[in-house]
C-alpha positions as CSV (number, residue, x, y, z in Angstrom):
1,X,-44.4,22.5,-5.9
2,X,-46.4,21.2,-8.8
3,X,-43.3,21.0,-11.0
4,X,-41.5,18.9,-8.4
5,X,-44.4,16.5,-8.2
6,X,-44.5,16.1,-12.0
7,X,-40.7,15.4,-12.0
8,X,-41.2,12.7,-9.3
9,X,-44.1,11.1,-11.3
10,X,-42.1,11.3,-14.5
11,X,-39.1,9.5,-12.8
12,X,-41.4,6.8,-11.5
13,X,-42.8,6.3,-15.1
14,X,-39.3,6.0,-16.4
15,X,-38.3,3.4,-13.9
16,X,-41.5,1.4,-14.5
17,X,-40.9,1.6,-18.3
18,X,-37.3,0.2,-17.9
19,X,-38.6,-2.7,-15.7
20,X,-41.3,-3.6,-18.1
21,X,-38.9,-3.6,-21.0
22,X,-36.4,-5.8,-19.1
23,X,-39.1,-8.3,-18.2
24,X,-40.2,-8.9,-21.8
25,X,-38.8,-11.8,-23.7
26,X,-37.2,-10.7,-26.9
27,X,-37.3,-12.5,-30.3
28,X,-33.8,-13.7,-29.7
29,X,-34.7,-15.0,-26.2
30,X,-32.5,-12.4,-24.6
31,X,-33.7,-10.5,-21.5
32,X,-34.9,-11.3,-18.1
33,X,-38.1,-12.8,-19.3
34,X,-36.3,-15.9,-20.6
35,X,-35.0,-16.9,-17.2
36,X,-38.0,-19.1,-16.5
37,X,-39.1,-22.2,-18.4
38,X,-38.2,-22.6,-22.0
39,X,-41.7,-22.2,-23.6
40,X,-43.7,-21.2,-20.5
41,X,-44.7,-17.6,-20.1
42,X,-46.1,-15.8,-17.2
43,X,-49.7,-15.8,-18.4
44,X,-49.7,-18.9,-20.5
45,X,-48.1,-20.0,-23.8
46,X,-49.7,-17.7,-26.3
47,X,-51.0,-14.4,-24.8
48,X,-48.3,-13.7,-22.2
49,X,-46.3,-11.1,-24.1
50,X,-49.3,-9.2,-25.4
51,X,-50.1,-7.5,-22.0
52,X,-46.4,-6.5,-21.6
53,X,-46.3,-5.0,-25.1
54,X,-49.5,-3.0,-24.5
55,X,-48.1,-1.7,-21.2
56,X,-44.9,-0.8,-22.9
57,X,-46.7,1.2,-25.6
58,X,-48.8,3.0,-23.1
59,X,-45.9,3.9,-20.8
60,X,-43.9,4.9,-23.9
61,X,-46.6,7.3,-25.0
62,X,-46.9,8.7,-21.4
63,X,-43.1,9.1,-21.3
64,X,-43.1,11.1,-24.6
65,X,-46.1,13.3,-23.6
66,X,-44.7,13.8,-20.1
67,X,-41.3,14.9,-21.4
68,X,-42.9,17.4,-23.7
69,X,-45.2,18.8,-20.9
70,X,-42.2,19.1,-18.5
71,X,-40.1,20.9,-21.2
72,X,-43.0,23.4,-21.9
73,X,-43.7,23.9,-18.2
74,X,-40.0,24.6,-17.5
75,X,-39.7,27.1,-20.3
76,X,-42.9,29.0,-19.5
77,X,-42.4,29.1,-15.7
78,X,-39.1,30.9,-16.1
79,X,-37.4,28.8,-13.5
80,X,-33.9,30.2,-13.0
81,X,-30.9,28.3,-12.2
82,X,-28.4,29.2,-9.5
83,X,-26.0,30.7,-12.1
84,X,-28.6,33.1,-13.4
85,X,-29.6,34.3,-9.9
86,X,-26.2,35.6,-9.2
87,X,-25.6,39.3,-9.6
88,X,-23.9,40.3,-12.8
89,X,-20.2,41.0,-12.4
90,X,-19.4,44.7,-13.0
91,X,-16.0,45.7,-14.1
92,X,-14.6,48.7,-12.3
93,X,-12.4,51.2,-14.1
94,X,-8.9,51.4,-12.7
95,X,-8.3,54.4,-10.5
96,X,-5.6,56.6,-12.0
97,X,-3.0,57.8,-9.5
98,X,-2.1,61.4,-9.7
99,X,1.4,62.0,-11.0
100,X,3.9,62.4,-8.2
101,X,5.6,65.7,-7.9
102,X,9.4,65.8,-7.9
């Protein structure tokens, strides 16, 4: 139950990180952030990108720590996959037929 909630939260963080990265205006004026005015930014001319950069760093750290926590939780919980839950296949010895009498 808790593992599923952590996976959902991690997925939300990943999507939010992708959106924040796409909004930023790059040094080469590539990305979705440059679709607006030429020199205008969302929060003014000088400090607009600083908030997005800080959010990106924070989400990046959360992403790395979250992936580490999920990997450790999965390995310690012993969650089994459907393949490992199947019963092992046992090989049966062939039954030898008695020799026919002539």
